[in-house]
C-alpha positions as CSV (number, residue, x, y, z in Angstrom):
1,X,0.0,0.0,0.0
2,X,1.4,3.3,-1.0
3,X,0.9,6.5,1.1
4,X,1.1,9.9,-0.2
5,X,1.9,13.0,1.9
6,X,-1.7,13.9,2.3
7,X,-2.7,10.5,3.6
8,X,0.2,10.4,6.0
9,X,-0.7,13.8,7.5
10,X,-4.4,12.9,7.7
11,X,-4.0,9.4,9.2
12,X,-1.0,9.8,11.4
13,X,0.3,13.3,12.0
14,X,-3.0,15.0,12.5
15,X,-4.2,12.6,15.2
16,X,-0.9,12.9,17.0
17,X,-1.0,16.7,17.0
18,X,-4.5,16.6,18.3
19,X,-3.5,14.4,21.2
20,X,-0.6,16.6,22.0
21,X,-2.8,19.7,21.9
22,X,-5.3,18.0,24.3
23,X,-2.5,17.1,26.6
24,X,-1.1,20.7,26.7
25,X,-4.6,22.1,27.2
26,X,-5.3,19.8,30.2
27,X,-1.9,20.8,31.7
28,X,-2.9,24.4,31.2
29,X,-6.3,24.0,32.8
30,X,-4.8,22.2,35.8
31,X,-2.3,25.0,36.2
32,X,-5.1,27.6,35.9
33,X,-7.2,25.9,38.6
34,X,-4.3,25.8,41.0
35,X,-3.5,29.5,40.2
36,X,-7.2,30.4,40.9
37,X,-7.1,28.5,44.2
38,X,-4.0,30.4,45.2
39,X,-5.6,33.7,44.3
40,X,-8.8,32.9,46.3
41,X,-6.6,32.2,49.4
42,X,-4.7,35.4,49.1
43,X,-6.5,38.1,51.2
44,X,-4.4,41.0,49.8
45,X,-5.2,40.0,46.2
46,X,-8.9,39.7,47.1
47,X,-8.9,43.1,48.8
48,X,-7.3,44.7,45.8
49,X,-9.9,43.2,43.5
50,X,-12.7,44.4,45.7
51,X,-11.2,47.9,45.8
52,X,-11.0,47.9,42.0
53,X,-14.7,46.8,41.8
54,X,-15.7,49.5,44.2
55,X,-13.9,52.1,42.2
56,X,-15.5,51.0,39.0
57,X,-19.0,51.1,40.6
58,X,-18.4,54.6,41.9
59,X,-17.4,56.1,38.6
60,X,-19.8,58.5,36.9
61,X,-22.0,57.1,34.1
62,X,-20.0,56.6,31.0
63,X,-23.1,57.8,29.1
64,X,-23.0,61.2,30.7
65,X,-19.3,61.5,30.0
66,X,-19.8,61.0,26.3
67,X,-22.5,63.6,25.9
68,X,-21.6,66.7,23.8
69,X,-20.6,69.8,25.8
70,X,-23.7,71.7,24.8
71,X,-25.9,68.9,26.3
72,X,-23.9,68.8,29.5
73,X,-24.4,72.6,29.8
74,X,-28.2,72.1,29.7
75,X,-27.9,69.4,32.4
76,X,-26.2,71.9,34.6
77,X,-29.2,74.2,34.1
78,X,-31.5,71.4,35.1
79,X,-29.5,70.9,38.3
80,X,-29.9,74.6,39.1
81,X,-33.7,74.1,38.8
82,X,-33.5,71.0,41.0
83,X,-31.6,73.0,43.7
84,X,-34.3,75.6,43.7
85,X,-36.9,72.8,44.1
86,X,-35.0,71.6,47.2
87,X,-35.3,75.1,48.8
88,X,-39.0,75.2,48.1
89,X,-39.4,71.8,49.6
90,X,-37.5,73.0,52.7
91,X,-40.1,75.8,53.1
92,X,-42.9,73.3,52.7
93,X,-41.5,71.3,55.6
94,X,-41.2,74.4,57.7
95,X,-44.9,75.0,57.2
96,X,-45.6,71.4,58.1
97,X,-43.8,72.0,61.3
98,X,-45.9,75.0,62.0
99,X,-49.0,72.9,61.3
100,X,-47.7,70.2,63.6
101,X,-47.3,72.8,66.4
102,X,-50.8,74.0,65.9
103,X,-52.3,70.6,66.2
104,X,-50.1,69.7,69.2
105,X,-52.0,72.3,71.1
106,X,-55.3,70.6,70.2
107,X,-53.9,67.2,71.3
108,X,-52.5,68.4,74.6
109,X,-55.8,68.5,76.6
110,X,-56.4,64.9,75.7
111,X,-52.8,64.0,76.8
112,X,-53.4,65.9,80.1
113,X,-56.5,63.8,80.7
114,X,-54.5,60.7,80.0
115,X,-52.0,61.7,82.7
116,X,-54.8,62.3,85.2
117,X,-56.2,58.8,84.6
118,X,-52.8,57.1,84.6
119,X,-51.7,58.7,87.9
120,X,-55.1,58.1,89.5
121,X,-55.7,61.8,90.1
122,X,-59.0,61.5,88.3
123,X,-61.3,58.5,87.9
124,X,-63.0,58.2,84.4
125,X,-66.8,58.1,84.3
126,X,-68.7,55.0,83.2
127,X,-69.4,56.7,79.8
128,X,-65.7,57.5,79.3
129,X,-64.9,53.8,80.0
130,X,-67.3,52.4,77.4
131,X,-65.4,50.7,74.6
132,X,-66.4,48.2,72.0
133,X,-65.1,44.7,72.3
134,X,-65.4,41.4,70.5
135,X,-68.1,39.0,71.6
136,X,-65.5,36.5,72.7
137,X,-63.9,39.1,75.0
138,X,-67.3,40.0,76.4
139,X,-68.1,36.3,77.2
140,X,-64.8,35.9,78.8
141,X,-65.3,39.0,80.9
142,X,-68.7,37.9,82.0
143,X,-67.4,34.5,83.0
144,X,-64.6,36.1,85.0
145,X,-67.0,38.3,86.8
146,X,-69.3,35.4,87.6
147,X,-66.4,33.4,88.9
148,X,-65.3,36.3,91.2
149,X,-68.8,36.7,92.5
150,X,-69.1,33.1,93.5
151,X,-65.6,33.0,95.1
152,X,-66.2,36.0,97.4
153,X,-68.6,38.8,98.0
154,X,-66.0,40.9,99.9
155,X,-65.2,44.5,99.1
156,X,-62.4,44.9,96.5
157,X,-59.0,45.3,98.1
158,X,-56.4,47.8,97.1
159,X,-54.7,45.1,95.1
160,X,-57.9,44.5,93.2
161,X,-58.3,48.2,92.5
162,X,-54.9,50.0,92.5
163,X,-54.6,53.7,92.0
164,X,-54.6,54.7,88.3
165,X,-52.7,52.4,85.9
166,X,-49.5,51.2,87.7
167,X,-46.2,51.1,85.8
168,X,-47.9,52.6,82.7
169,X,-44.7,54.1,81.1
170,X,-42.4,51.4,82.5
171,X,-44.6,48.7,80.8
172,X,-44.5,50.7,77.5
173,X,-40.7,50.9,77.7
174,X,-40.5,47.2,78.3
175,X,-42.7,46.5,75.3
176,X,-40.7,48.6,72.8
177,X,-37.5,46.8,71.7
178,X,-35.7,50.1,70.9
179,X,-36.1,51.2,74.5
180,X,-36.2,47.9,76.3
181,X,-32.6,47.1,75.0
182,X,-31.4,49.9,77.3
183,X,-33.4,49.0,80.4
184,X,-31.5,47.6,83.4
185,X,-33.0,46.0,86.4
186,X,-31.9,48.8,88.6
187,X,-33.6,51.4,86.3
188,X,-37.1,49.9,86.8
189,X,-37.7,51.1,90.4
190,X,-36.9,54.6,89.2
191,X,-39.2,54.4,86.1
192,X,-42.1,53.3,88.3
193,X,-42.2,57.0,89.4
194,X,-42.5,58.3,85.8
195,X,-45.9,59.9,85.5
196,X,-45.9,61.4,82.0
197,X,-43.8,61.9,78.8
198,X,-44.6,64.9,76.6
199,X,-43.2,66.5,73.5
200,X,-42.9,70.3,73.3
201,X,-42.2,72.0,69.9
202,X,-40.1,75.2,69.5
203,X,-41.9,78.5,69.6
204,X,-42.8,80.4,66.4
205,X,-39.9,82.2,65.0
206,X,-37.4,80.1,66.9
207,X,-35.0,77.5,65.3
208,X,-36.8,74.3,64.5
209,X,-36.6,71.8,67.5
210,X,-38.6,69.7,69.9
211,X,-38.1,68.7,73.5
212,X,-39.0,65.5,75.2
213,X,-40.2,66.0,78.8
214,X,-40.1,63.2,81.3
215,X,-42.2,64.1,84.4
216,X,-41.5,62.2,87.6
217,X,-43.2,62.2,91.0
218,X,-41.0,62.9,94.1
219,X,-38.8,59.8,94.6
220,X,-35.8,58.5,96.5
221,X,-33.4,58.6,93.6
222,X,-33.1,62.2,92.4
223,X,-34.5,65.6,93.2
224,X,-35.6,66.5,89.7
225,X,-39.3,66.3,88.8
226,X,-38.6,67.0,85.2
227,X,-35.9,65.5,82.9
228,X,-35.6,66.9,79.3
229,X,-33.9,66.0,76.0
230,X,-33.8,68.7,73.3
231,X,-33.4,67.8,69.7
232,X,-32.3,70.5,67.3
233,X,-33.4,70.3,63.6
234,X,-32.8,72.0,60.4
235,X,-34.9,72.2,57.2
236,X,-32.6,73.5,54.5
237,X,-30.5,71.8,51.8
238,X,-26.8,71.4,52.5
239,X,-24.9,73.8,50.3
240,X,-22.3,71.2,49.6
241,X,-24.8,68.5,48.7
242,X,-28.3,70.1,48.1
243,X,-29.7,67.0,46.2
244,X,-29.4,64.9,49.4
245,X,-32.2,66.9,51.1
246,X,-35.2,64.8,52.0
247,X,-36.8,66.9,54.7
248,X,-36.1,68.2,58.2
249,X,-33.1,66.5,59.8
250,X,-32.1,66.2,63.4
251,X,-28.6,67.7,63.7
252,X,-27.9,67.8,67.4
253,X,-29.3,67.0,70.9
254,X,-28.9,68.2,74.4
255,X,-29.7,66.3,77.6
256,X,-30.0,67.6,81.2
257,X,-28.3,67.2,84.5
258,X,-29.8,64.7,86.9
259,X,-29.4,65.7,90.5
260,X,-28.9,62.2,92.0
261,X,-29.4,61.7,95.7
262,X,-26.4,60.3,97.5
263,X,-25.6,56.7,96.6
264,X,-28.5,56.5,94.1
265,X,-26.7,57.3,90.7
266,X,-27.3,54.3,88.5
267,X,-25.3,55.7,85.6
268,X,-22.0,55.1,87.4
269,X,-20.6,52.2,89.4
270,X,-17.6,51.9,91.8
271,X,-15.0,49.3,91.0
272,X,-11.9,48.2,92.9
273,X,-8.6,48.0,91.1
274,X,-5.2,46.8,92.4
275,X,-2.1,48.9,91.6
276,X,1.5,47.7,92.0
277,X,4.2,50.2,93.0
278,X,7.0,50.1,90.4
279,X,9.8,50.7,92.8
280,X,8.8,49.0,96.1
281,X,6.6,46.3,94.5
282,X,3.9,46.9,97.1
283,X,0.3,46.4,96.0
284,X,-2.6,48.7,96.9
285,X,-6.3,48.6,96.2
286,X,-8.0,51.8,94.8
287,X,-11.6,52.5,94.1
288,X,-12.9,54.6,91.2
289,X,-16.2,55.4,89.5
290,X,-16.8,54.3,85.9
291,X,-19.8,54.6,83.6
292,X,-22.5,52.1,84.0
293,X,-25.1,51.0,81.5
294,X,-28.5,52.6,82.2
295,X,-31.6,54.0,80.5
296,X,-30.7,57.3,82.2
297,X,-27.6,57.8,80.1
298,X,-30.2,58.8,77.5
299,X,-30.0,62.3,79.1
300,X,-26.2,62.5,78.6
301,X,-25.9,62.2,74.8
302,X,-22.7,62.3,72.7
303,X,-22.0,65.9,71.7
304,X,-21.4,67.0,68.1
305,X,-18.2,69.0,68.1
306,X,-19.3,71.5,65.4
307,X,-15.7,72.3,64.5
308,X,-15.6,70.1,61.5
309,X,-13.8,67.3,63.3
310,X,-14.5,63.9,61.8
311,X,-16.4,61.5,64.1
312,X,-15.5,57.8,64.3
313,X,-18.0,55.2,63.2
314,X,-19.0,54.3,66.8
315,X,-19.9,57.9,67.6
316,X,-21.8,58.3,64.3
317,X,-23.8,55.2,65.0
318,X,-24.5,56.3,68.6
319,X,-25.8,59.7,67.4
320,X,-27.9,58.1,64.7
321,X,-29.4,55.7,67.2
322,X,-30.1,58.6,69.6
323,X,-31.8,60.6,66.9
324,X,-33.9,57.5,66.0
325,X,-35.0,57.0,69.6
326,X,-35.9,60.7,70.0
327,X,-37.9,60.7,66.8
328,X,-39.7,57.5,67.8
329,X,-40.8,59.1,71.1
330,X,-42.1,62.1,69.3
331,X,-43.9,60.5,66.3
332,X,-45.1,57.2,67.7
333,X,-44.8,56.5,71.3
334,X,-46.2,59.7,72.9
335,X,-49.2,60.1,70.6
336,X,-50.1,56.4,70.9
337,X,-49.0,55.5,74.4
338,X,-52.0,53.3,75.4
339,X,-51.6,51.2,72.3
340,X,-47.9,50.5,73.1
341,X,-49.0,49.7,76.7
342,X,-51.5,47.1,75.4
343,X,-49.1,45.9,72.7
344,X,-51.6,46.7,69.8
345,X,-49.3,49.2,68.2
346,X,-46.4,46.7,68.2
347,X,-48.6,44.1,66.5
348,X,-49.5,46.6,63.9
349,X,-45.9,47.4,63.2
350,X,-45.1,43.7,62.9
351,X,-47.9,43.3,60.4
352,X,-46.4,46.1,58.3
353,X,-43.0,44.4,58.4
354,X,-44.6,41.1,57.2
355,X,-46.4,42.9,54.3
356,X,-45.3,43.2,50.8
357,X,-42.4,45.4,49.9
358,X,-44.6,47.7,47.8
359,X,-47.0,48.3,50.7
360,X,-44.1,49.3,52.9
361,X,-42.8,51.8,50.3
362,X,-46.3,53.4,50.2
363,X,-46.3,53.7,54.0
364,X,-42.9,55.2,54.0
365,X,-43.9,57.8,51.4
366,X,-47.0,58.8,53.4
367,X,-45.1,59.1,56.6
368,X,-42.5,61.4,55.1
369,X,-44.9,64.3,55.2
370,X,-44.6,64.6,58.9
371,X,-41.6,62.5,59.8
372,X,-38.2,64.3,59.9
373,X,-35.1,62.5,58.7
374,X,-33.3,61.0,61.6
375,X,-30.2,59.8,59.9
376,X,-26.8,61.0,61.0
377,X,-24.4,61.9,58.2
378,X,-22.4,59.0,57.0
379,X,-23.9,56.7,59.7
380,X,-24.1,53.0,59.2
381,X,-27.8,52.3,59.5
382,X,-27.3,48.6,59.4
383,X,-25.8,48.8,62.8
384,X,-28.5,51.1,64.1
385,X,-30.2,48.6,66.4
386,X,-26.9,47.6,67.9
387,X,-26.1,51.3,68.5
388,X,-29.4,51.9,70.3
389,X,-27.7,50.1,73.2
390,X,-24.6,52.2,73.0
391,X,-26.4,55.5,73.7
392,X,-27.3,54.3,77.2
393,X,-23.7,53.3,78.1
């Protein structure tokens, strides 16, 4: 059998070359996989890759960069219009604040009545106590009444009919996670003396602000009958970033001095520490006071320096959490206190959280009309819940 060059190449050379190519490719793949494994185990390489990805994601839109100069010029004109819109929006929120102040005066007589009932100063009439209830609740109530009648016909004792609504505000604080996280066992005997919590808005013509007022009856812990927390706000776009404006923003807060009675200050604790003398080697025990976790640290907030000094992340988170708590008192807890006492308001909020994302967005948009922004600049909102505990430390 005679072979020509074409047959030799097709029958012998070509298959050999194919096998050699497959061998080389397999070796290359094996080497590539090993190299990929090495890269994935190198933290410095991964960090560099992540930094590169972040820088790519933060670059301006390539589409805008390619637009003609004349079009970019018109975009700048639109931004000027947008900035003017932000200033009009700021005026809108200022008028909303005035409207809120007006209606606060209409609510106040009802809140004053609430305080009288809670403290037992005034007993509500039968008509005022009428309230609709489900048939099941009525049947249960009737059964409970019948059971009590059959057990005893004695006059109700003080335990059966205590004064007012005991531990009203303390129970509310326990029910709300944002506040409960700060409560310590030694705070609770003090909060049993809390009679009312109010919100007071700044006077007309004054800088926008609101003050939380905590009214206490005379007690064995401090001489104050009123503790306050002032939250300062602004409703104007930031000159350096006017497009970030989303409404009034809490910018600072001020607490108050608590005049603790001797040995009753729960915000500090005394610790003992051993010190060794460097020269003589003797050891002595010293005592000193350090900060202690307590709800009452709420009245000693972190101060914003105001001199342009950068805050660390922990301070930013602490401020953001403080603003969030103050805002919650103002917008939710004080107006709807009885529903947080019974737990109904908490159940409603949980229902919202379980709802569809679209429903939550609608709720958020509606609430923006009267709810100021409580974010702290550059704050990490994902750590907000954790930071709620930090403001009481």
